[in-house]
N, C-alpha and C positions, 0 to 999 in steps of 0.2 A: 521105422518106428511103429510099434504095434498100437492099435486102438482096440480096447476091449469095451464093448458096448453094454450099457445097462439094459436089462429086460424091461423095466418100467421106469420112466422118467419121473422126477419129482414134480409136484405142483409148484407153479411159480408163485412167489410171494406177492403181497400188495406193494407194488413199486411206488405207490404214493405215501407209504409209511415205513420207509427203511430207516434203520438205525445205522450203526457202523460196526462191521465185522462180526455179525451174529448169524448171518444166513450164508450158506455155501451151495455151490452149483452141483451139477450132476457128476462132473468129471474132474480129475486131477492128473497132473503129469508127474512121473517119477523116473529116476534112473539111479544106478548104483555105481560106486567107485570102489575098486579093489587095487591095492598097491601091486604094481607089476602088470596089471591089465588095463588100468585107466578106467574111463567111464564106459559102462556096459548096460545093456538091457533097457534102453529108453522106451517108455510106454505111457499111453494115456489109458486110465482105467477109472471105474466108478469111484467117486469120492466116498471115503469111508475110513474106518480105523485101520491102523497099521500095527504089525506085530514087531516088538523089539524085546531083546533080552533085558531083564532088570539090571544087568551089569553093563548095559550099553553106556559107553563113555560119556555121551552127551549129558546123561543124568548126573554124573559125578564130577565132571571137570569142565563142563560148559563150552565145549568146542562147537560153536554154532554161529551161523551168520544168516542174514536175511535181507530182503529188499522189499520195496513197496512201489508200485506204479499203477496206472489206471488205463482202462479202455473206455472209450466214449462212442456213442452212436450219433452220427450226423442226421440231419433232417432227411437226407436222401437214402438213408439206410446203411451208408458206409460205416465200417468200424475204424476208429481212429485211435492210435496209441502214441503216447508222448515220450520221446527220448528213451526208448527201451534199451538201446545199446549202451547209453550212458549209465543207466542203472546197473546193467550187467557188468560193465567195466568196473563200477564201484564195488559190486559184489566180489569181483576178483581181488580188488585192493583189500577188502575186508578179509577175504580168505587168506591172503598173504600174511596179514598181521596176526591172524589166529592160527597160523601154521597149518593151513588146509590147502588142498590142491586147487588149481585153477579150473574153471570151466571153459569150454569152447563157446565164446560169446555168440558167434554166428549160429551155431547149432541150437543153443538154448533159445536164442531169438526166434528161430524158425519153429521150435517146439511150442513156445508161448503163442505165436501167431496161430498155429494149428489148434491149440487148446481153446483159445479165445474164439476162433472162428466156429469151432464145434459148439460153443456155448453162447453164440451171439444173441440168441433169444433171451438170455439172462441180463443183457445190458439194458439198464433203465434209461429213459430218455427225458425225464422231468428235470427241471433246473436243479443244479447242485447234486445230481445223482451220477453215478458211474459204476463201472465194474472194477473193483479193486483186485489187483493181481499181486499175489504174495509168493515170490520164489524164496526158498529157504534151504539150508544145507546143514547137516549135523553128523557127528561122529557116532558110529554104531558098533565099534568093536566091543565084544563082551570081555571087558578087562578092567581091573581095578589097579590103577597105577597112572602116574602123571607122565604122559608122553603124547606126541602127536599120534592120532589114530591112523590105521591103515585102511579102514573101510568107512565110507560115507554114503549118505543118501542126499540127493537133490530132489526137491519136490516143488510143485507150483500148484497153489489152490486159488480159487476165485470166489469173490464175495460181492454181490450187488450192495451198494452203500449209498447213504444219503450224506448230509453234512456231518463233519467230524465233531464239531462243537455244537452243543444244543443252542448256543447263542447265534449260530450261523454267522452272518457278517456283522452282528452287533459287537461293539468293542468289549473285550474281556478284561477282567480284573486279575492282575498278576502279583504274586507274592515273591519278593526278592529273597532267595534262600541264602542265609549267611551262616548256617550251621553245617549242613551236609554239603558234600561236593559230588559232582558228576564224574569228573575226569581230571587227570593231571598229565603234564608233559611226560611223554614216554610211555603212557598207558595206552588204553584201547579206545580212547574217546573218539578218534576219527574212524573207527570201524563200526559197521552196523551189526552189532552182536548183542545177543540177549542180555548178557551180564550188565551192560551199560544201562539198560532199561530197568532191570531188577534193582540196580543201585539207586534209581531215581524214585522208586515207588514210595518209600518212607516219607520223603519230603513232599511228594505230590499229595499223599493222603493227609498230611498235616495241613497243607495249603487248602485242599478241598474242604476239609472240616471247618476251616475258618471262613469259607465263602468265596475262595478264589478259584479261578479256572485252571491255572497252571502256575509254575514257578519259573522265575528267571534265575538261571545258574550263574554264580560267580566263579572265578578261577580257583583252582584247587590249592594254590600255594599261598597267595596273599588274601584271597577272598575279597577282592575289590574290583577286579576287571569283569565287565559283563561278557557273558559267553552265549548261551542258548536259552530259549524259552521252551521248557519241557523237552519235547522231541523235535523242536523246530528251530531254525536259525532266526536270529533277532536283528532288526534293522531300526535305526533311529534317524529321523530327519531333523537336523539341527541347523537352523539358520540357512536353509536351502540346500545343505549338503547332506549326503547320506553316509552314515557310519555303520559298519558291521564288523564283528570280530574276525580276525584273520585266521586262515587255515594253518595252524601251527601244531596240529596233532591232538588238540583237546576237544574240537567240535567236529560234527559230521560235515563233510563237504557236500552240502545239500544240492540236489539237482534243481529244485525250485529256487534255491538261493542263487545258483549260477544263472538260472533263467532270468530272475528279477534283476540281477546285476547287469546282465547283457542288455536287457530292455531299457533300464534306467539310463545307462550310459548312451544308448542309442538316442534317447530323448534329450541328452545333453546334461544330465545330472553328474556331478562329481561324486563318485562312490569311493569312500575311504575304507579300505580293509585294514583296520588298525585296532590296537588295544585301547579301550576306553573304560575309565573307572565309573562305578555307579555314582560316585560323588560328582563327576563331570556331568552326568545325565541330570542329576538334581540341580546342579548349578545352572545348567542351560534352562531348566524349567523356571527357576527363580528369575532369570533374566528375560523370560518370555521368548526364548529361542527354540524350545523343544516343541516342534510342530506336529510330528507324527511318530508313532512307534507301531511296528507290525512284525509279525512272524511269518516265515515261509516254510512250507513243507508239502509233501505229496498229498497227505490226507486232507488238510484244510485248504491247501493252495496258499491263500493269503489270509491271515487272521489279524484284524485290527486290535490294538491294545489300548484300552481306555484309561487304565490307572495302574500305577506301581506302588507297592507298599514295602518300605525298607526300614527296618528297625522301628516300626510303629509310625513312620512318617509316610503318609499317602499323598501322591501327586496325581492330578488328573491331566490327561493329554487331550488337547483339542476339545475340551468340554465334554468328554466321553462320547464324542461323535466320530464316525469314520472319516478319515482325512481324504482329501482329493487325490493325492498320489496313491494311497492304499487302494482306493476304489478303482482308479484307472488301471493299476497293475492287475488287480483281480479280474477286471473285465477283459483286459488284454490277454492275459494268460489263459483264462477259461475260454475266451473267444477263439484263440488259436487251437485249443484242445478240442472244442466242439465243432470247429469249422466255420464259425460265423465271422472270423477275422483271418485275413491272409497270414500264412506262415512264412515270413521272410528268412527264417533261420534254418529251414529244412529239418525241423524237429519231429514232424509227424510222419508216422507210418500209416498208410491207408490200405484196407483190403475189404 
């Protein structure tokens, strides 16, 4: 793999004042795919604009996938990355759904390690900060017509980030969306592809204008079963049991979702992956059984939810305070990621 060095490195940002996804490092990884040749020309080069034909198929037909993961720096200077190969395996599942070629997980894993190692001085160390790693892949054929492309690019860019939500670990206010839908059975809801997120923007902007942090999506057919919170998986603690939507093709199979489920089951909680209506959630609150609600995702890790508003009816969860399970999960997962807690699941790569 070639490494093309910059003549002048960028100035580092103020790591105590990071937003999310606005600052990018010195270098990026790139390689190309050509039908009949496979993946070719892997290289690390200076971060910067790329050249594409205006007719590149990604602009017109949306053949695109991506992932999100993080790198952390431990107190001893080691770089720690969390479940990288699981993310890359999910990228391949998204690629398959979008009619795109697979990547070699081991090769891309090594390429990401090389890139992050090169950029290790960009990894912030303050609480709730990390280096966000964004692999993405897209169709580049100069062609106007609906078919699978024969040429693609895979890229990886890096961004030092702070907390995803401005609220941090303060409980968020969520609007239950009952007009628009995110995904339907048989669609692309389980793939991490840009079109899913584009389809969510209208509802998110409506919710944000009304003072909410995100939306809780309902199912696409009957608009009554709870699915995801924005771009994160949703969990409900009801009378001591945990309920989350099942993986039936309409929600993203979140890496943090799976992490949280494994940890909670290890702690002895019953985790039900089943369909649950929004009416059941509200009924549990009326009976005093709705104890905690939280969302899981790479960007925010664990995000406590303090209120839900559905058809004008607002309920508060745990008096708008972070729940004990939510807090313990956040501290455990981030502790494993940063190296302050032992990793019994062998999720961490250290270099």
